[in-house]
C-alpha positions as CSV (number, residue, x, y, z in Angstrom):
1,M,0.1,-0.4,0.2
2,K,3.1,2.2,0.4
3,E,4.5,1.6,-2.6
4,S,1.5,2.1,-4.4
5,R,1.6,5.8,-2.6
6,I,4.5,6.9,-3.3
7,T,3.8,6.0,-7.0
8,D,0.8,8.1,-7.2
9,Y,3.4,10.8,-6.8
10,D,3.8,11.3,-10.2
11,A,0.9,12.1,-11.3
12,F,2.0,14.9,-9.1
13,A,4.6,18.5,-10.6
14,E,7.6,18.0,-8.9
15,E,7.7,21.0,-6.6
16,D,4.3,20.7,-5.7
17,V,5.5,16.7,-4.8
18,V,8.2,19.0,-2.4
19,L,5.9,21.5,-0.9
20,M,3.9,18.2,0.4
21,A,6.8,17.2,1.9
22,Q,7.9,20.0,3.5
23,G,4.4,20.1,4.9
24,G,5.0,16.6,6.9
25,D,3.8,14.3,4.4
26,E,6.6,11.3,5.0
27,A,5.1,9.5,1.6
28,A,6.2,12.4,-0.2
29,S,10.1,12.6,1.0
30,E,10.7,9.1,0.2
31,Y,9.5,9.7,-2.8
32,L,11.9,12.4,-3.6
33,I,14.6,11.4,-1.4
34,N,15.0,7.7,-3.7
35,K,13.9,10.0,-6.7
36,Y,17.1,11.4,-6.5
37,R,19.4,9.2,-4.5
38,T,20.8,7.8,-8.2
39,L,21.6,11.4,-9.2
40,A,23.4,12.2,-5.2
41,K,25.6,8.5,-5.7
42,V,26.9,10.1,-9.0
43,K,27.4,13.8,-7.5
44,S,29.2,11.9,-5.2
45,H,31.4,9.6,-6.7
46,I,33.0,12.9,-8.6
47,Y,34.4,13.9,-5.0
48,F,35.3,10.5,-4.0
49,I,38.2,9.6,-1.4
50,A,40.6,6.8,-1.9
51,G,41.3,6.1,1.8
52,G,38.2,7.2,3.2
53,D,34.7,5.1,3.0
54,P,33.2,6.1,-0.6
55,D,29.4,5.2,1.6
56,D,30.3,9.0,3.9
57,V,30.8,10.6,0.9
58,I,27.4,10.1,-0.6
59,Q,26.4,10.3,2.5
60,E,26.6,13.7,2.0
61,G,25.4,14.2,-0.9
62,M,22.1,12.7,0.4
63,I,22.0,15.2,3.1
64,G,22.3,17.8,0.6
65,V,19.2,16.0,-1.1
66,F,17.0,16.3,2.4
67,K,18.9,20.0,2.6
68,A,17.4,20.9,-1.2
69,I,13.5,19.3,-0.3
70,R,13.5,21.4,3.3
71,D,14.6,24.5,1.8
72,F,13.2,24.7,-1.8
73,D,11.2,27.5,-2.3
74,P,9.4,27.2,-5.7
75,G,9.0,31.2,-5.3
76,R,12.5,32.2,-5.6
77,D,14.3,29.0,-6.9
78,A,14.9,27.5,-10.5
79,G,13.1,24.1,-10.6
80,F,13.3,21.7,-7.9
81,R,16.4,19.5,-9.8
82,T,18.3,22.5,-10.2
83,F,17.4,23.2,-6.7
84,A,18.9,19.6,-5.8
85,E,22.0,19.4,-8.2
86,L,22.9,23.1,-6.6
87,C,22.1,21.5,-2.6
88,I,24.2,18.5,-3.7
89,N,27.5,19.9,-4.8
90,R,27.2,22.8,-2.1
91,Q,26.9,19.9,0.1
92,I,30.5,18.0,-0.6
93,V,32.2,20.8,-1.6
94,T,31.3,22.6,1.8
95,A,32.5,18.9,3.2
96,I,35.6,19.1,1.2
97,K,36.7,22.1,2.6
98,A,35.9,21.4,6.2
99,S,38.1,18.3,5.7
100,N,40.6,20.4,4.3
101,R,41.1,22.4,6.8
102,Q,41.1,20.4,9.6
103,K,43.4,17.9,7.9
104,Y,41.6,14.6,8.1
105,K,42.9,13.9,4.9
106,I,39.8,12.8,3.6
107,L,40.4,14.4,0.0
108,N,44.2,14.5,-0.8
109,E,44.3,10.8,-1.5
110,S,42.7,10.2,-4.2
111,V,39.8,11.2,-6.7
112,S,38.0,9.0,-9.2
113,I,34.9,8.6,-10.7
114,D,35.3,5.2,-11.1
115,Y,35.9,4.5,-7.3
116,S,35.4,0.9,-7.1
117,E,38.4,0.0,-9.2
118,P,42.4,0.9,-8.8
119,G,43.7,2.9,-11.9
120,R,43.3,2.5,-15.2
121,D,46.3,0.4,-15.5
122,G,46.3,-1.3,-12.7
123,E,48.2,1.4,-10.6
124,E,47.0,3.4,-7.8
125,A,44.9,6.6,-9.1
126,G,47.4,9.2,-8.4
127,S,46.4,12.7,-5.5
128,L,43.6,14.9,-6.0
129,S,46.5,17.6,-6.2
130,E,48.3,15.5,-8.9
131,V,45.0,14.8,-10.5
132,M,44.6,18.6,-10.8
133,R,47.9,19.8,-11.5
134,S,47.9,17.7,-14.9
135,G,48.5,19.4,-17.6
136,E,45.7,17.5,-19.6
137,D,42.6,18.5,-19.9
138,T,40.9,16.1,-21.7
139,N,41.5,14.5,-17.9
140,P,37.9,12.8,-17.0
141,E,38.6,13.2,-13.3
142,S,40.1,16.7,-13.5
143,M,37.6,17.8,-16.2
144,T,35.0,16.9,-14.1
145,L,35.6,17.7,-11.0
146,V,36.3,21.5,-12.7
147,R,33.3,21.4,-14.2
148,E,31.4,20.9,-10.8
149,V,33.2,22.9,-8.9
150,V,32.9,25.8,-11.9
151,S,29.4,25.4,-12.2
152,Y,28.5,25.4,-7.9
153,L,30.7,28.8,-7.3
154,K,29.0,30.8,-10.2
155,A,25.3,28.8,-9.4
156,N,26.1,30.9,-6.0
157,G,27.4,34.2,-7.2
158,E,31.1,34.3,-6.7
159,N,32.8,36.0,-9.9
160,I,36.0,34.6,-9.5
161,F,36.9,34.1,-13.1
162,S,38.2,36.6,-15.7
163,P,35.8,37.2,-19.1
164,M,38.9,35.4,-20.7
165,E,38.6,32.7,-18.5
166,N,34.5,32.5,-18.8
167,M,35.2,32.2,-22.3
168,V,37.7,29.6,-22.8
169,W,36.1,28.1,-19.9
170,N,32.3,27.7,-22.1
171,E,34.4,27.0,-25.4
172,I,35.7,23.8,-24.0
173,L,32.9,22.9,-22.6
174,K,31.6,22.5,-26.0
175,G,34.6,20.4,-26.7
176,K,37.0,22.8,-28.9
177,T,40.6,22.8,-29.3
178,Y,42.9,24.9,-27.5
179,M,43.8,26.2,-31.2
180,E,40.0,26.4,-32.5
181,I,39.5,28.7,-29.5
182,A,42.6,30.9,-30.5
183,R,41.6,31.2,-33.9
184,E,38.3,31.9,-33.3
185,H,39.2,34.4,-30.6
186,G,41.9,35.6,-31.9
187,K,44.3,34.5,-29.1
188,T,47.5,32.3,-29.0
189,P,47.3,29.0,-28.2
190,K,49.7,29.5,-25.1
191,A,47.1,32.4,-24.0
192,V,44.3,30.2,-24.3
193,D,46.1,27.3,-21.9
194,N,47.3,30.2,-19.4
195,A,42.8,30.9,-19.1
196,M,42.5,27.2,-18.7
197,Q,45.2,26.8,-16.3
198,R,43.9,29.7,-14.1
199,V,40.9,27.7,-14.0
200,K,42.3,25.0,-12.3
201,K,44.3,27.1,-10.4
202,K,41.2,28.9,-8.6
203,V,38.8,25.9,-8.8
204,M,41.9,24.4,-6.2
205,T,42.5,27.6,-4.0
206,Y,38.7,27.3,-3.3
207,L,39.0,23.3,-2.6
208,E,42.2,24.3,-0.7
209,I,44.2,21.5,-2.1
């Protein structure tokens, strides 16, 4: 009976289900938590740290879901999914910064999207700082983490990137190469590379790694 009731929420707009949950409807809360569990896991895997319990990182993502349900305001915020994604990122980034400040080694051991396996060639994954300092902007771990943190910073109104850095970053997201960006915007490939490295450095500074 309970499962049938939860399924019934599919007939409502998601924002209405959130309001039901905020009003004390436990089944509505459970519906949203189950629906966003996968998103929380995906986001958590991006920030996974070897040497810690991956379930702890996933738990941070789930805390973000709880906070999204609690704090969502349909009159002020964007759609609930966008807000939930922001809350998940915010919760994980906050945990990262706190753990780094307290030197708990939660985030400076290793980062891996495919966290259940060792490095691609059977070797241990590099440290997060090593991944971030990699000159290869096609490195999936580095680029995924940069993308998540940059999105988080912009969503929170952090204007820490210059117009040049924003331009290069937006073009990189479109899949363009340094040569293509340089040619289309009248820049040198070196200037494009320098801008991208500044973006990564600012992300590293923000995460305190």
